[in-house]
N, C-alpha and C positions, 0 to 999 in steps of 0.2 A: 505493499500499499505505500501511495507518496505521502511524503511528509508535508502536512498542510502548510500554506502559506502564513506567515506571521505578516500582515500587511502593517499593523501598528509598528512593529519593530524597522521594518524596511523604511518606513516613511519617517521615524525617528531619528534613523542614522542618517537619511537623506537630509534633514532638516540640521542635523550636526555640521553637514559639510556645506548647506545651502542657507543659512540662517538670515545673512542679510537680504536675499533675495525672497524670504518667506515674508520679512516687513515689509519689504518693496511692495509686494503684491496685496498682503492683507491689510495692512494699515500705513499707507504712503504720508501722512500727517508723523506718524512716531518715527518712520524712517527719515523722514525731513530733519526730525529735532536731535537725531542722535548722532553724536560726536563718534563717526566709525574710524576715525584716526586712532583712537585711544583702545580700540578693540573691544572685546567683550568675553565674557567668562561665562562656563557652563557650571552650573553651582546642582550636580548631580547628587553627591552625597547630601547637601543640604536638603534637597527635596525629597530624598528618601526618609531622612530623619523626621521631617514635618509630616509626611503623610503616613508613616510607618503603621502599619496594622489596620489601614482604613479601606473599606470598600473591597473584600476579598473577591477573586474570581477562579472558582475552582480550586481552590487552597493556593493560590499563588497571589502575591499584591500584584497590582498594577506598575508596569514600569515604563510605561509609553509616553511620560510627562518629562518636558523640560523645563527649568528654572533657568534663566540667563541674566547676568547682570551686564547692562550697558551705561554708558555715560552720555547724556544729553549735552548739547552745545552749551548751555546754561551752567553745565558744570557739575551737576546735581547726579547721583546716582538714580537710575532706572530699574526696575525688574520687569521682565515679561515670563509669564506662565503660560506654557503652549501644552494642551492636552491633544493628544491624537487618537480617534475614535472611528473603527471599522465596525461598522454595525451589520449583523446579517437581519436582525428585525428590530423594531422599536422598542426603546426603553425607556420605563417609567423612571423618573427621579434623577435624570442627568442634570437638569438645573440644578438641582439640590445640591448633587455631588458636586459642582463646580463651585457652588458658594461655600460649602465647606473646607475644599481645596484652598479656596482663596482665604476664607478665615483663618484655617491652621498654617499656611504660609505665613500668614500675616501677623499672628498671635507668636510663633514660635520664634520670628527673626524680628519683630519690632517693625515690619514693614507696611507702610500706606501705598505707597507708589509704585503699584504692579499693574501692568496691562496685561489682561489675560484673554485667551482666543482658545477655541476648540475647533479643529479640523477633523471634519466628516468625509469619509472617503468611501465609506458605503451606503446603507440606506438611509436616506434623509430622515433627520430626527422630527419628531412632531412639533408644531409651532410652539405649543406651550413648554416644551424643553428645551428651548433656546433663550431663554433667560430664567429667572428664579423669582416668585413673589409670594410673600407669605403674610397675612393679615390676621391677627389674634386680639380680637377686642380691642381695638385701636392702636394697637401695637404693629407697625407693618415693616416690611422689609422687601426692597426692591432691588435685583441685582443681575445686571447686564454685562455679556461678555460677548466677544468678536466671534464670529464664525464664518468659517470657510468650507461651505457644501460642495462638494466635487460635481454631486449629482445634477445641482442645480445651477451648476456654472454653464454660461454660454460657450459652445464650440467654438464659435467665429470670435469671440473676444479671446479667447486661450490661445488661438493661432495668433491672432493680432498682438499680443505681448508675448510671444515665443520664446523671445530672447531672454526672458525671464526664467530660469530653470525652474524654479517653483512652480510656474504657469504650465510648464511641461509636464512636471510632475502633477497635476492637478488635472490636466490634459488625459495623463495616463490613468489616472484614477476615474474620470468619466469615461473613458472607452471601457474599462474592465467592467465599469457598472452597467454599462449599456449592452455590453456584450454577453453577459452572464447567461450560462446555458446555451451560447452561440460559439463554439471553438473555432467555426470556420471564419465567422465575421471577425472574431477578435484576431485571426492569423493577419488578416488583411489589415486592420487597426494597429497591429503590433509593428508590421512591415512600415505602414505610414509613419508610426512615430519613431521608428529606426531611422528614417529616411530624414525627417523634420529635424531630429536632434542632431545627426550629422551636416546638416546645411547650415545650422547656428554657427556664428562666429562670437564662442565663448572660450577658446583656449582647449588646448588638447584636454588637458587634466581635467576640466567640466565635463568636455564631452564625454570621457571614458566612464566618469562615474555616473552619467545621465543614463549613457546606455546600459551598463549594468544593472541600475534601478530599472529601467523599463524591462530587460529582460527577465529578471526576477519578479516584479510586480504582475505586469500581465502576462500570467503563466498559461499556459498551453497543455494539453494532454502530450505525452512522449512523442506519439508520432507527427502530431503536427510542429512540436518544437524541434524536432529533427529537419522537417522540412522548412522550418522558420529558418535554423541556422544554416541549411545548405544556399538558402535564396541569399540570406547576407554575405554566405562566403563569395557566392558567384558575383555579388555587386561589387566584393572588394577585388576579387580576382576574375575578371570576366571572361578571359583566355584559358584558364586554367582547368587540366583535365582532372580527374580523380586523383588525389595524391595522398601518400602516408605523412601524417604529421611526425617530423624528425625530431631528435632529443634537441637539437639547436631550435629548432621553430617553439618547442617549448619553453624552451629558456629565456628566449627573447620574449614569449607572452609572460611569462614570470617578471621578466625584467621591467615590463612595461606596467606591470600591475605595481612592481614595487615603486618605479618612479613616479605614479600616480598615486597613490596610496601610502608609501613611505614603508613599505613592509610587503613581503612575498607571501602568498596563501599557506604555503608549507609550514612556515614560521608561525603566521596566524593560528594555523590548526594545532600545532603545537603547543602555543602557548594557552588556547582555550581548553585543551584537554588539561593541561596543568593547573589550570585555574580551576576547572571542573572538579579532578582529583582533590586539590586542596580545599576546596569548599566542601567536598564529601567527607573529607578527613576530618575538617573542622567540625561538621556536623554531628559526626560519629564521636569525636572526642567532648561534644558538648552534650551529648545525650549520656554517654559515659559518665560525666563530671555530675549531670543532672540526677543519675541513678544514684551515685554515691552521696548526693546530699539529701536525696530523700531516705538513704540507709540511715545517714546520720542523725538527722532529724526524727526518723523513727525511733533510733537507740536513744536520742536524747529525750525523747517524750516518754518513752519506757522509764529511763531512769527516773524522771521527775514524777512519775508516776507511783514507782516504787518508794522513792523517798516520802513522797504523800502518804503512801498506806503505811510506812514505818513509822511518820510522825504522829499520825491517827492513832496507832497502836499503841505508841508510847503515850499518847495523850490519855487512852483509855486506861491503860495500867495504873498512869499516876491518879487519876481520877477514882481509881476502885481503892489505892491503897489509902487516899485521903478519907474517902467515905468508911473504912475500914477503921482508921484511926479515931474519926469522928465517932463512930458506933462504940469503938472501945472506951472512949473519953467519956463517955454519956453512961454507958452500960456497968464498966467496970470502976472507973473512978469517980464515976458519980457525980461529974459536972455538967453545969446548965449548959444549956444552947448559947446562952450570953457570955460563959466564961470558954467556951470551946470557940465561938466566934472570936475572939480576942487572940487564943493561941493559933488557930488555924488561918487567922486573917483571912475570913470570909463573913459575908453578909449573915447576918443572924437569921435572916428569912430562909437562906439555903439551908443553913443548920436544921430548924424546924421541919422543913418540908422533908428533908432526907431522913431524920429521926422519925417523923409521921409515917413515911412511906416503909420504914422499916419495920415498925410495929405492926402495921397493917399484915405485910408479909408475914412475921412470926405468927401472927393471929391466924393467918390463912393455913 
């Protein structure tokens, strides 16, 4: 069975590479206000900490969000929160979830200057989920956030601004949505996208990344994917006959990938496997330590219970000795309750009740 496509993760990685293009497309006013010469910083760990444990899906916390720190031309820091959402079906409560995300981030780090946006690449969200509103006996909350909904974008407009890589990504998402369950149609659209990407004057690095994104995002059944690759190969080498890929060709392809992305695929795969193993070892160690802590706590609780029981027994034994002493002083020494109370340092009421109870028991 083919591995399912993680559309959200693909687009999240794309945004990492083309963040300024996203802002230029989705929020031109913000783009104009940002001092791009000062760069920008992705705050991945800060975001994970702020949203830890919230809105779990199939037991895993969502990791398709980005928090980015930028600087405005007025010198102030500004933060951009981007949520990526590929929806197979309409979801209730999305607007509230965006509000909670914004509140958690703001409270965790004391931020007010946050621009939030949600990018939908699958089914369009219901109108009521594109914002959040709550009114409780006169206390109301209204929260609006930016939205980019690929399925509702105009193809003509996306083609017009296709020099923006993010517009091309949204065109890929639009085509993928329009051609769902239509693999032959999708094949034609994928070929069109490749031709469009290769025609852009955006630099070889960006073009290669765009082609890889389109290849992975606009997925096809394996047979049609093979046909697609043959078509693209023939466009690059129109006069070439069927050929065997040599070791040198493979090394060249790896070198090109390394030039564009800064690392070769094999090294990346090894690093990912190493990280996965380290994470697995860490989780195993955490389980072992948790079991050890549970056992220590259990033993500690048992020791405390035994100690409490010993103290209870000791107190009971002392009480019995005191009661026997009181009875001895009264019955043998013939002391009054008042005299006994002074000797044993007890309330006279306690002495009298004990002697009365002893007399009743003796009579029985």
